[in-house]
N, C-alpha and C positions, 0 to 999 in steps of 0.2 A: 306581170305587178309593179306597179311605180312604184320602188321603196324611197323618200324622201326623208331631209333633217332639215328642221327648219335653223338656219345659222344666219344672226341678226337679220331675222323676220325676213329674209330669202331663203329660196326652194336650193338646197346643194344640187351640184349637178354628181355625175357616175364618179369622176377624176375626185373631187373634192372628197368623196365618201371613201373613196380610195385611201386618199390621205391619212384620213383621220382615223380609219383603221387601223392604220399600219402604225402609226401614233397611239394608239390606247393597246395594240397587243404590245410596240415597247415600252410602255409606262407599265403593263401587267409583270412582261420579264425584271423590269428593273425590280419592281417592287419583290416579286419572287426572290432575286439574287439577295437583296438586304436581307430576308428574313432568315435568309438559308446562313448566311453571316452573325446573326445572333447567337448568345451564348442558349443553352438549351434551358428548357421553362424551372423553374423551380418546383425541386421537389418537397413533396410535404410528407412529413411521417408525424405519427403521434409523440414518438420521445426519440430524441438523440444523444447518443453517450458519447461525448468529446473522449476521448483516451483511450486505449484498449489497457493492456496491462492485467495484473490481477487482480485491480480491484474491477477495474470499468466492464472489463470479460465477464467475472463474476456476476456483477450486477446485468447482465445482459441473460445469461442462464438464470438468473432469477426472476428476471421478470418474466422470461416464457415459459417459466412452469408455474408460475402463481393463474387459478384459474380466471380470477377477476381480471386480471388484466391480461389473458390469453388472446384478446382480440386488439389489442394495439401492436403496430408496426414501428420497430423499434429499426432504426442504426446504429449502429456499433462503428466508430471513425478510429479506424488504428493506424498509427503516423508508421508505423514498422512493416515490412514486407511480411507476405503472409506467413504464418509463422508454420517450420518447419516439422512440428512433433518431438516425443521425448523418446527416448530408445533407453528401456528400463534394462538395458542389457549392457548398454555405456556405463560409459566411467561416469563416476558422482561429477556433478557441475558444483561452482564453490560458493553461487547464492543461493540460500538455504533461509527456510523460515521454521521459526519454532512456533506452533499452530495451538493456538487451546481449544479447552473442549465447545466454547461458544462457535466459533470458526470452523467445528470437526463438521458441529449441528445443522449447522449452514449450509455447507457441505451434502451432506444427507440429506435436507430438503428438496435440492438440486438434482440429488440421483451422480453426484459427481464425485461422494467418497468410494462406494463399491470399483472406480476405476482409479485411485488411489491405494486401496488399498492392496487391488490385484497388481500391482504395480511393485513398491518398495516405501515404506518409509522408515523409522525409528520411535516406539515411544521412550521418554523419557520416564523413567518411576522416581527419582531423585534430583534435587539440586543444590548444590554446593555452593555459597558463598561467605567470603572472607575477606578480611584487610593484609594487608603486607606489613603496615609498622603497628599492630598491635593482636592481640591474640583473637580478639571478636571474631567472630562468626554465625551462619546461619542455614540449617539444612532447611528444608521444604521434600516434604513427602507424603502422602494418605497413608492411615494406617497400616500396617502390614503391607504397605505399598501395592490397597486393593485397586487403585485405581492412577492412571498415567500422567502424569504434572504437566504436559505435552507431548506435541508429535512432531520429529525436525522433518522436515517433506523440502524436497527440493523443487524450486519455485517454478519449471518449465512442466514439472510434474505438475503441478498446478494448475497450471497454463493448459496442457495436453487433456485435463479431465474435463474442466468446464471448458475450452472448445469444444469437446466431444458433444458437449449437450447444446452447448448456443446453434451448430450446425444442423441439431438433429430439429431447431423451433423452424416454424415454418411462417413464423408472424416477425425472425430476426434477419436482419440483410448485414455485412462486413464489410468494410470497404478498406480496404488496405491503403498503405503509403495516404492517406487521408491524414494534413495537416492542415490545422483551421488558421487562415489566413484574417478574418475580421468576425464580429460577431456584433448582435442585434439585439436588443431585448428590450420588451414591451414594457410600457411607464404604468405605475401601479395602478392598477384597477384597469386598465386599459381590456381590450379585446382581440387586441391584436397578437400577432404569432413572435416567436423567438426566431431569426432567422441570423444563417453563416454563410460565408463565404469559403471557399474551401482554397490554397496558394496554387490551384492548376485550375480557380477559376469556377469550377461549380459549385452552385449555389441551393442549399436547404432551407425548407422552413420545418415548423415543430408548434406541438403545444408545451413543450417543457425539453430545456438542454439541459443536462446532465452534464456539469464540469468534472471528468476523472483525467484529467490533463496532467495532473502533477505537482510538482513546486511550483513552478512558473506557469499555473495557468494561462492562457488564452480568458475563458469565461469566467476566471475569476475578476481578473483585471479589469471587463467591460458589467461586471457588477457591480463595479466602484466599492468594495468595501473594505472597510481599514485592515492590514494585515501586520499583526507585530511577527517580527521573524529575527533571528538572532545567528550569527555567523560563526561556530563555537572553537573556529581557528585548530578542528580538531578533524584527522582521517580514521576510516576505519580499513580496515585491513583482513581480507577474507583468504582463504584456500583449505585445501583439503584435505588432511592429516593421512599419513602411517601410522598406527600402536605396533607399539611390542605386546609380548605375548600376555604381560598383566592386564591388558585390559580384558579380560575375564569376559564379560557381558554385555559392557562398556555403556550402563543402559541411563550413567548419572551424567547430567549436567557442570560444569566447573565452570565460576568465574571468580576469578580474581580481580584487586582493586589494587591496583600500581601508582606509583606517584604520576605516571602522563598521563595513566585511566583505565577502564579495565579491560581486561582478556577473558577469553571463552572460549570453551571445548563444547561443540557438541555433538553428539553423539549421532552417527550416518549407520554404519555399523559394527558389528563385533569387531574390527582392528579396523577402523575409520571415521575421523573426527572432522567437522567442519568446522574453524579457525573465524572469531569475529576478534578483531585488538584495536582496540582503539586508543588514538596515544595521538601527539604533535606529528604537525604535517612535514617534521623533517625527521622522523624515527621511522614515521610510517613509508617516507621513500626507501628511506637507507636500508629498512627491510624487505622491504621490495625488491631491492638488487645486490642482496648479498647472496652468495652461493647456496646452494641448498643445504648442505653441509654447519652450513656457518647458521644461517634462520633457522634451523632443528638445535640448535644450541641454544642460542637465544631465547627461543619461547622455552624450552626445559628447563632453563634460569629463571626465566621471567614466573612460571610455575612454585620451582622451588627454592628461589635465591630467598635470604635471609635479609630483608632492605633492615635499616638504622631503625629502631624503635623509639617509642614516643611513649616513655617509662612511667609519665605520667597517666596517661593512659591505658598501658598494661594494669597499672594497681588498679585506678578503674573500673575496669574489669571483671579483673578477680574479685573485688572487693561484691562487686553486683553478683556474679556467680556463688561465695559463699553465702548471700544474703539468702538467698534461693535452694541453699541446701548443695550445690551441684560442689562437684571439683573438677579442679583442668581437666583428667584423666577422663572427664565424659561430656567435653568439650574439644576433646582434640580435630585440629585438622585432618583430614585425611587429602591426598596428592592424587592430582590426576594420575593414569598413568601415560609411560613415558612415550613421549614421538619419536620416532623412527624415521622421519623421511615425510616429503611434501610430493603429493602431484606435480609435475611439471607444467608450467603455465597455469597453475589455477592460483596465484599468488594474485590480488586485484585491490585498488584503493577505490574510495568513495568519500567526498565529503560529509562532516555530518554536520547538523542545525537544528533549529528551532523555528517553528512558524504554527501562526494558529489566526485564521480569518477572524473577525470581529462577527461574522454573521455567516452562515452555509444559502442562505435562501434568498430569492428574490423572486418578484411577480416575473413568472417562464421560465426560470433557473435555478439549480441547486449544486452543491460542492458534494463531493462523498471523496475518502480516501486522504491522498497525499495534499491535492487543493485544499483540502479546506485545515490541514493539520498534518505537520510532521515534528516525529522526537527521533531521540538517543536511542538507538538501540540496546542499550544494556539491560532492559528489559525485556524486551524479545515484542514491545506491543503494536508498532507501529505499523503492518499489513492486519491484526486481530481490530487495531480499529477502526479499518476501513471498510472492513469485513462486517465489522456492526454497524456500521453506516448502511452498507447494502441492507442488510437486513431490515431497520429500521424504517429507512427508506420505502422497499417496495413493501410492509405492512403498512405503511402512512397512507401510499399512492392508492393500495389497494382498497383501504377503508374508504378514501375521500371519493374514488371513482366507484363505491356502490352507493355512497351518499350522496352523488350527482355531481361532484366538485368536478371546475375543468381539472386537466392534470399539473396546469400551471400557474392554479391559483395559490398564491402568497399566504394568504389567511389559513389555508391547510398545509400547505408548506411548513410555513410556521411550527408547527408540532411535531413535525419531523426534527426541526431546527433543536428543538427544546428538549426532546431525548437523546440526542445527540452532545447536545453541552455539556444536559447533567451526567451523562457516564463521560466523556470526554477529557474534561478540563480538569477532574482531580486526579485522574492518570496522568496526564501529559505534565501536571504542575508538580506530581511527583515524581516523575523521571527526569524533568529539569531541574528539580532538587536534590534528586541523587545526583545527577551530573555537577551541581555547582559544588554541593559539598565534599564531593571526591576528587575535585581541582584543584585542591591546596592541602601544605602541607602543615598549615599553622598549627600547632601543638593543641588549644583548647578545640576547636572546630575538629580536629583526629578524635580528640577526647571525647565528643557530644556523639559523636556519628556512629563511632566504636560504643558507645556505650549505647545509642538506640539500637544497634545491629542487634547486642545480647540480648536486648531485653523485648525486642520482640524474639529470639531464639527461647527465653525464657517464659514467656506468656503465650500460650497456646492459643488463646482467643483470639491475641491480636494477630499474631503467623498466621491461623487459619484465615483471617480476612484478608489480610496481602494474598495467601497463595490465593482464594475464590476470587479475587480481584484481577489478580492477573489470570487466569482461566477465562474470564468476561464470565463470571457468575454471579 
């Protein structure tokens, strides 16, 4: 059979056919080579969580455990290498969190609490906060110590517990060493997807991108929301401390407001406590570099030293106690157990500040944890606010999905924002206010804050209201 091809109206010869076939094969090969050098196609997920850590990883576990959202594909982007796990028989770590009852209920709902409970944690039965310039103090505890005020848990133990749940989930994938390079979000009322590219060139798309990537959030910057932030020019110093024999069961959390900032002891075991000392940058660096014995002496002095008193404020506190029929012996300061040592290499510092995003959501994106808000650690509320974000966001997404809303629909995401703002803003303003009024030694301010502290101690309804707020209730 004669094969032929018309080229410019003529019949091609066999030689021309061979030449054309060779060119065609060459073009196909070249085309395939170009395709092989392109970056992989963008992979799609229903939800992408940008940032792991305590809040992001807990969010992944909570999404996986929710029956309504169990069919959604979730990608967790973690910038750090793969988590190495937690050894409950190892040395205690210096980064811990005071977890309130609301956060514990979240852990129970995702089946992470038995993991924590089976390892190690320390319940706090009582908390004492007191002034260094007056006799003002406040003590928090439930009636007859029936319930815990909080639980002190190492951060890596929390991570270990929630990672165990995430790795069991069939709809969640974890990508380590994954740092977000750029983000593109859909316009309002657009059907487009959220897109992101990693620093290694990989690209992903999703219906909802959740920023859990900390105070310097890349997701938040792309959302183009206003951010109010303050640098306190203070540092937090943490360490793991060894206590003397007077520690007993060591179930009290202690916090004293010093002229340069609060110092707190959080119980870890009967003979170990965790330190969180907020102070000036200069003093924090000095304390970190002191020899261990000198550091221990400085810490014991901070809790027991008699600082210069503000006489006017002292008299006002005494008059207030008399008005309520209390004498000085009924409001006597108890002192924490003596610190006898600090564990090697457990001292570390971190900067302190305040941050709040004007909005937590936009079309195709939402913020949780430090990406949305950051507070001073003096009230132990930072990570608890993040866990509260997780609970509210998962509930809101589940309700929206059940009602037929798209995951990235701003009109439904705004419900999550409203609930979080109603809960977070009062707590954040309260913590920031405490930091502000305890950052001065101006006598009228010292008197007012001392009266406020003592009035709260003398009025159980007000004290219980503050305690319920601290517990997330």
